[in-house]
C-alpha positions, 0 to 999 in steps of 0.5 A: 874611269868606270862607266855609270849605269843609270836605272831604267824607268818604266814608261807608260804610253798614253797616246791612245788613252780614251777618257770616255771609256774610263768615266761612267755614263752617268758622269758624262751626261751631267749638265752644270747650271749656268751662272751669270756673273755680275758685271764688275766695272773697275774704278778708274785710278788716276796714276798721277794721284797715286804717284803724288801720294806715294811721293808724299808718303816717302817724303814723310817717312824720310822726314820722320827718320831725319827727326828721329836721328836728330833727336838721338844725336841731341840725347847723345850730346846731353849724355856726353855732357852729363858724363863729363861733369859727373865722371870726375866726381864719381872717380874721386868718390871711388878713389876716396872709398878705395883709400878708406878700404885699403887703410882699414885692411892695412890696419887690420893686417898690421893689428893681427901681426902685432905691428903698430902704425906710426903716428902721423 
């Protein structure tokens, strides 16, 4: 197996680095103004009230989800019932239309061939 040779990365020794020698004298003597921050008192939060409110929000969300699901179920039943009453009518109408079209096509083909249809 060949040995891997990793490249050498040059290193810099910063143990004896002195920032004061690099920064100009004018920058070292700058004094920043003092800022008094106003006292901020955090309001007291009642943990029980937060817990109760979160619980109520969760119950409301779950309740709305259940109501929505029930509404979808009712609508599904309504559509199923409507389809079960309308589908046979539509199927019979489609069958009648198809029979008319087929009889017209047969009559046209027979007329072009010169065949007469027997009287019914």
